[in-house]
C-alpha positions in Angstrom: -56.4 32.1 27.6 -56.6 31.4 23.6 -53.2 32.8 23.1 -51.4 30.8 26.1 -53.6 27.6 24.5 -52.3 28.6 21.1 -48.7 29.0 22.3 -48.5 25.7 24.7 -50.3 24.2 20.9 -47.1 25.7 18.8 -44.8 24.1 21.7 -46.0 20.8 22.0 -46.1 20.5 18.0 -41.6 21.8 17.7 -41.0 19.8 20.6 -42.5 17.0 18.2 -40.8 17.8 15.1 -37.8 18.2 16.6 -38.2 14.3 18.4 -39.2 12.9 15.0 -36.1 15.1 13.1 -33.7 12.9 16.3 -34.7 9.8 15.5 -34.4 9.9 12.1 -31.1 11.4 11.7 -29.5 9.8 15.6 -27.5 7.5 14.1 -25.6 10.6 12.2 -25.6 12.9 14.4 -25.5 10.5 17.9 -23.9 7.7 16.8 -21.8 6.4 19.8 -21.1 3.2 17.4 -17.9 2.9 14.9 -15.7 0.3 13.2 -12.5 1.7 11.6 -11.5 -2.5 10.2 -15.1 -2.5 8.8 -14.8 -2.5 4.7 -18.1 -1.5 3.9 -20.9 0.6 5.9 -24.5 1.1 5.5 -27.9 1.3 7.1 -30.8 -1.0 8.0 -33.9 -0.6 6.4 -36.5 -1.7 9.1 -40.3 -1.1 9.0 -40.7 1.5 11.9 -37.7 0.7 13.9 -35.1 2.9 14.1 -32.6 2.5 11.6 -29.0 0.9 12.8 -25.8 0.7 11.0 -24.6 -2.7 9.4 -20.8 -2.7 9.5 -19.5 -5.7 7.0 -15.6 -7.1 7.9 -13.3 -9.1 5.4 -12.7 -12.4 6.9 -10.8 -15.2 4.7 -9.9 -16.9 7.5 -13.8 -17.2 9.0 -12.3 -16.3 12.5 -15.1 -13.6 13.2 -13.2 -10.2 13.1 -16.1 -8.4 13.6 -15.1 -5.4 15.5 -17.0 -2.6 17.0 -16.3 0.5 19.3 -17.9 2.6 21.7 -17.1 6.2 22.6 -18.3 7.8 25.5 -20.5 11.0 24.6 -17.9 13.7 26.2 -15.0 12.7 25.4 -14.4 11.9 29.2 -13.1 9.0 31.8 -15.3 7.1 34.7 -18.3 6.2 31.6 -19.4 2.5 32.1 -19.8 0.9 28.8 -22.5 -2.5 28.9 -23.0 -4.4 26.2 -25.8 -6.8 25.1 -26.8 -8.7 22.2 -29.9 -9.2 20.3 -31.4 -12.6 20.8 -34.0 -13.9 17.8 -36.1 -15.9 19.7 -36.8 -13.1 22.6 -35.9 -10.1 19.9 -34.6 -8.2 22.5 -31.4 -7.8 23.8 -31.2 -10.7 26.5 -27.9 -12.2 26.1 -25.2 -10.6 28.0 -21.5 -9.8 26.9 -19.5 -7.6 28.6 -19.6 -4.5 30.8 -16.7 -2.3 31.5 -16.6 0.7 34.1 -14.5 4.1 34.0 -13.6 3.8 30.6 -13.5 6.2 27.7 -14.2 3.7 25.1 -14.2 0.3 24.9 -14.3 -2.2 22.2 -15.5 -5.4 21.2 -13.2 -7.5 19.2 -13.8 -10.7 17.5 -17.5 -10.6 17.0 -19.8 -13.4 15.4 -22.6 -12.3 13.1 -25.4 -10.2 15.0 -26.6 -7.1 16.2 -24.9 -5.7 19.3 -26.2 -2.7 21.7 -24.0 -1.0 23.9 -25.5 1.4 26.9 -23.5 3.9 27.9 -23.6 5.7 31.4 -22.2 8.1 34.4 -23.7 9.2 37.7 -25.5 11.9 37.3 -26.0 11.8 32.9 -28.3 10.4 31.1 -28.0 7.7 29.7 -26.6 7.1 26.1 -27.2 3.5 23.6 -26.1 2.7 20.4 -26.9 -0.3 18.2 -24.9 -1.9 14.9 -25.2 -5.1 12.7 -22.2 -7.0 12.9 -21.7 -9.1 9.5 -18.8 -11.5 8.8 -18.2 -11.8 4.6 -16.5 -14.8 4.5 -15.7 -16.4 0.7 -12.9 -17.7 -1.5 -11.4 -17.6 -4.6 -10.6 -20.1 -6.9 -7.5 -20.4 -9.1 -6.9 -23.5 -11.5 -4.3 -24.1 -14.3 -5.5 -25.3 -17.1 -3.1 -26.0 -19.5 0.0 -24.9 -20.8 0.7 -24.1 -24.3 3.0 -22.0 -26.7 0.0 -19.0 -26.1 1.5 -19.3 -22.6 0.0 -20.3 -18.9 -4.1 -20.4 -19.0 -5.7 -20.5 -15.7 -9.5 -20.3 -15.2 -11.2 -19.1 -12.2 -13.9 -18.7 -10.1 -15.9 -16.7 -7.4 -19.3 -17.0 -5.9 -20.2 -13.2 -4.4 -21.7 -13.5 -1.0 -25.5 -12.2 -0.7 -24.9 -10.3 3.2 -28.7 -10.7 4.9 -29.5 -9.2 8.5 -33.1 -9.9 10.8 -35.8 -7.5 10.0 -36.2 -6.5 14.0 -39.9 -5.6 13.0 -40.8 -8.7 11.3 -38.6 -12.0 12.4 -37.6 -13.8 11.2 -37.3 -12.2 7.7 -34.2 -11.2 6.2 -33.7 -8.1 4.3 -30.2 -7.9 2.2 -28.0 -5.6 3.2 -27.6 -4.3 -1.0 -31.6 -4.1 -1.0 -31.5 -1.3 -4.2 -28.9 -2.3 -7.1 -28.1 1.4 -8.7 -28.3 1.2 -12.4 -25.1 -0.5 -13.5 -25.1 -2.7 -10.9 -22.3 -3.4 -8.0 -19.0 -4.5 -9.7 -16.5 -6.9 -9.0 -12.5 -6.7 -9.2 -10.5 -10.4 -11.1 -6.7 -9.8 -10.8 -4.4 -12.1 -11.5 -1.4 -11.9 -9.8 2.8 -13.5 -10.2 4.8 -13.0 -8.1 3.2 -10.2 -6.3 2.5 -8.2 -9.0 -0.7 -7.2 -11.0 -0.5 -9.3 -14.2 -4.3 -9.1 -15.4 -7.4 -7.7 -14.3 -10.9 -8.2 -15.4 -14.1 -7.1 -13.9 -18.0 -7.7 -13.1 -21.2 -5.9 -13.0 -24.0 -8.2 -11.1 -27.2 -6.2 -11.3 -29.3 -9.0 -10.2 -30.4 -10.6 -6.2 -29.5 -13.7 -5.5 -25.9 -13.4 -7.4 -24.4 -16.2 -9.0 -21.1 -17.5 -9.6 -18.9 -15.3 -11.9 -15.9 -17.6 -13.9 -12.9 -15.9 -15.6 -10.0 -17.2 -17.2 -7.4 -15.4 -18.0 -3.3 -16.1 -20.0 0.0 -15.2 -18.9 1.4 -14.7 -22.4 4.5 -13.9 -21.1 8.0 -16.2 -21.6 9.6 -17.1 -18.4 12.7 -20.0 -18.2 12.2 -20.4 -14.0 8.8 -20.8 -12.6 6.3 -18.3 -11.4 4.0 -18.3 -8.8 0.3 -17.1 -9.4 -2.4 -16.1 -7.7 -6.4 -15.0 -7.6 -7.5 -11.6 -5.9 -10.6 -10.6 -6.1 -12.5 -7.5 -4.6 -16.3 -8.2 -4.0 -19.0 -5.5 -3.8 -18.3 -5.0 -0.3 -14.3 -3.7 -1.4 -12.9 -7.0 0.3 -9.9 -8.6 -1.0 -10.1 -12.8 -1.3 -6.7 -14.2 -2.4 -6.7 -17.7 -4.2 -4.2 -20.7 -2.8 -1.1 -20.0 -4.8 0.0 -22.3 -8.0 3.7 -22.4 -8.8 4.2 -22.8 -12.9 6.7 -23.0 -15.7 5.7 -22.4 -19.1 7.7 -23.5 -21.7 6.2 -20.3 -24.9 8.9 -19.8 -27.0 9.8 -16.4 -27.2 12.3 -15.2 -30.1 14.9 -11.9 -28.7 18.3 -10.1 -29.8 20.8 -7.2 -30.1 22.8 -6.3 -32.4 26.1 -3.5 -31.7 26.7 -1.6 -32.8 23.8 -0.7 -35.3 25.9 1.4 -37.7 29.5 2.1 -38.8 32.4 2.3 -41.3 32.7 -1.6 -43.9 34.7 -3.1 -42.4 31.9 -3.5 -39.8 31.9 -5.9 -37.2 28.9 -6.9 -35.0 28.1 -8.3 -32.0 25.0 -10.3 -31.8 23.6 -11.3 -28.6 21.1 -13.8 -28.7 18.1 -13.2 -25.6 15.6 -15.9 -26.4 13.8 -17.6 -24.1 12.7 -21.2 -23.8 13.9 -22.1 -26.9 16.1 -25.2 -28.0 16.8 -24.4 -31.8 18.1 -21.8 -33.2 17.5 -20.4 -37.1 20.0 -16.9 -38.3 18.5 -15.0 -41.7 20.8 -12.1 -43.5 19.3 -10.4 -45.7 21.4 -7.7 -47.7 21.3 -6.0 -51.3 23.4 -8.7 -53.4 23.2 -6.2 -56.0 25.9 -4.8 -54.8 28.5 -7.6 -54.2 30.6 -8.5 -56.4 30.3 -11.7 -58.7 33.5 -13.1 -58.1 32.7 -12.8 -54.0 31.7 -16.4 -53.2 32.5 -16.7 -49.0 29.0 -16.4 -47.1 29.8 -14.3 -45.2 31.1 -11.7 -47.8 27.9 -12.4 -50.3 24.9 -12.9 -47.3 22.2 -14.3 -49.7 19.0 -13.2 -49.7 17.2 -15.7 -47.2 20.4 -17.6 -47.2 20.7 -19.3 -43.3 24.2 -18.1 -41.8 23.7 -20.1 -38.4 21.7 -22.6 -36.7 21.7 -23.7 -33.5 23.5 -21.1 -32.1 22.5 -19.1 -28.7 26.3 -17.9 -27.6 26.8 -14.3 -28.4 28.6 -14.3 -31.7 30.7 -11.5 -34.0 30.2 -11.0 -37.6 31.8 -8.5 -39.8 29.9 -7.0 -42.9 32.8 -6.8 -45.5 30.7 -4.2 -48.0 28.1 -1.3 -47.3 24.4 -1.6 -47.0 21.5 -1.6 -45.4 21.2 -5.2 -43.4 17.8 -7.0 -41.8 18.6 -10.0 -39.4 15.4 -12.4 -38.8 16.1 -14.5 -36.2 13.6 -18.1 -35.9 13.3 -19.8 -32.6 11.4 -23.0 -31.3 11.5 -24.9 -28.5 10.4 -28.4 -28.1 10.6 -28.5 -24.1 6.2 -29.4 -24.0 4.3 -31.7 -25.7 3.9 -29.2 -29.1 6.8 -27.4 -31.0 6.3 -23.8 -30.1 7.8 -21.4 -32.5 8.7 -17.4 -32.7 10.4 -15.2 -35.0 11.1 -11.5 -34.9 13.3 -9.2 -37.3 15.4 -6.1 -36.8 13.4 -3.4 -36.7 15.5 -1.2 -38.3 18.4 -2.2 -40.7 22.3 -2.5 -39.4 23.8 1.0 -42.1 27.1 -0.5 -43.8 29.0 3.2 -44.8 30.4 3.2 -48.1 34.4 4.0 -48.4 35.4 7.5 -47.7 37.9 10.0 -48.4 38.2 13.5 -46.9 40.5 16.2 -47.1 41.0 19.3 -45.3 42.1 22.4 -46.5 44.2 23.7 -43.9 46.5 22.6 -40.9 48.9 24.4 -38.2 51.8 23.0 -37.3 52.5 25.7 -34.3 53.0 22.5 -31.6 49.9 23.9 -29.9 48.3 20.3 -30.1 45.8 21.3 -32.4 45.8 21.0 -35.8 49.2 19.9 -36.0 49.3 17.0 -38.0 47.4 17.1 -41.4 45.7 13.9 -41.9 43.4 12.0 -44.3 39.6 11.5 -43.4 38.9 7.8 -44.2 36.7 5.1 -44.1 37.1 1.3 -45.4 39.7 1.8 -47.5 41.4 -1.3 -49.6 44.5 0.5 -50.2 45.9 3.9 -49.6 49.0 6.3 -50.8 49.1 10.3 -50.5 51.7 12.5 -52.0 52.3 16.2 -51.1 54.6 18.2 -52.8 55.5 22.1 -53.1 55.3 24.9 -55.2 57.6 23.8 -56.9 56.9 19.6 -57.3 58.9 18.3 -55.5 58.1 16.1 -53.0 58.2 17.1 -49.5 56.3 14.1 -47.6 54.6 10.5 -48.6 52.3 8.0 -46.5 50.6 4.7 -47.3 48.9 4.1 -43.6 45.5 5.9 -43.8 46.3 6.7 -40.4 49.7 8.4 -40.1 49.5 12.4 -41.6 52.1 15.1 -41.9 53.1 17.3 -39.1 54.5 20.1 -41.2 58.3 19.2 -41.5 60.7 18.3 -44.3 63.6 16.2 -43.5 63.6 17.6 -39.9 63.4 20.8 -40.3 59.9 22.7 -40.4 58.5 24.0 -43.5 57.6 27.1 -44.9 54.1 28.1 -44.4 52.0 29.3 -47.6 50.2 26.5 -50.6 51.3 22.7 -51.0 49.8 19.8 -53.2 48.5 16.8 -52.9 47.7 13.5 -55.2 46.1 10.9 -52.7 44.8 7.3 -54.0 42.8 5.3 -52.4 40.9 1.8 -53.2 37.9 1.0 -51.3 36.8 -2.1 -50.0 33.4 -2.6 -50.9 34.2 -2.3 -54.8 38.2 -3.1 -55.0 38.0 -2.7 -59.0 37.1 1.4 -58.2 40.3 3.6 -57.5 40.0 7.3 -55.7 41.8 9.6 -57.0 42.3 13.5 -55.0 44.2 16.1 -56.1 44.1 19.6 -54.7 46.0 22.2 -51.8 45.7 23.1 -48.8 47.7 25.5 -46.6 50.4 24.7 -44.1 49.9 28.8 -41.5 52.1 28.8 -38.5 51.2 31.6 -36.0 
């Protein structure tokens, strides 16, 4: 008898433990209500009742978007779903909503805030019930255009986080916070300034005290633009909801200096194209710098001398060409101004790397093969930036076999229309460079004519 009594006691204890375990974890194991469109889910903290799910829905338009879904326990058809809502006056589910029969699942849409219950039944099956809170997160973000200045477009933004609450059914009508215990560091808001549907600037805010206070932020769009831009404030709150402000269309009168040069390197004389890409500018001043010690004193034109810190062109936005007559490294600076706003805005840009103008040069090949194969058939002098040029070719007996004055030309290996004899030939080249016209280049030497 003692053994039987102990066995019965053990069975009762095991059943009680299973019941208690099931009650604690029922919201995770036996939950029949889900909410795919909820942005945030947590559990209530009742004093003694089994906790319910809380589903938060993003509702920036305040149209009551809460949506719950109940599914049959076994996934089959033929179940009846009876929905009711909890009434704070009766402290019970005495507010009928809808009943659907012969279903596999059931939906509640466009639901206002409250606690909802579903009882799922089927003939010959045990009834199953579940309940959950719907909380619609209604809010707005505010973006104001503060001012326009030479820095850019200045905005002020504000957002008041909503402290969502539910009724403590064990202690009516007391309320409890959805986020009751803030973790270390609190919860975070994200602010984004959107320009033409693209995220431009972001800022964060950590909240660690309830109730939440209004949060203010400042943004400046520092990019110069010549067309109107559309701005909005996007705030992501502690429940994962996005709230977008009303759009603001604004221009800017911030000025930006910008230009490009092509080519950046070459032989003198070098013609460079300047393209002005400045934004919002109404006045332009171009400064060209060079090492003036290399420029002959007798040069008088600005285009030749390029006086240090001298203004070359003013009020010029259209692309223009400039020819650098002398070798050296040149820097270019553009200063722009704008009078489109109440104050004059100014900006400048200096070329990051100098324009390199190479010196005059004469290079002489030491062999050529005039055999008609299209390769190395002409003995041609490589030259650049020359004011004058004269080349003479002699045979071994000192007789002139060919001469020319155009550096683009050369000797094709013929004398009086006939093929010259292979062997060694001699040359004398005289030239004057553009950068220093008093300096004369003279080169003498020999080269080989080979026929294969």
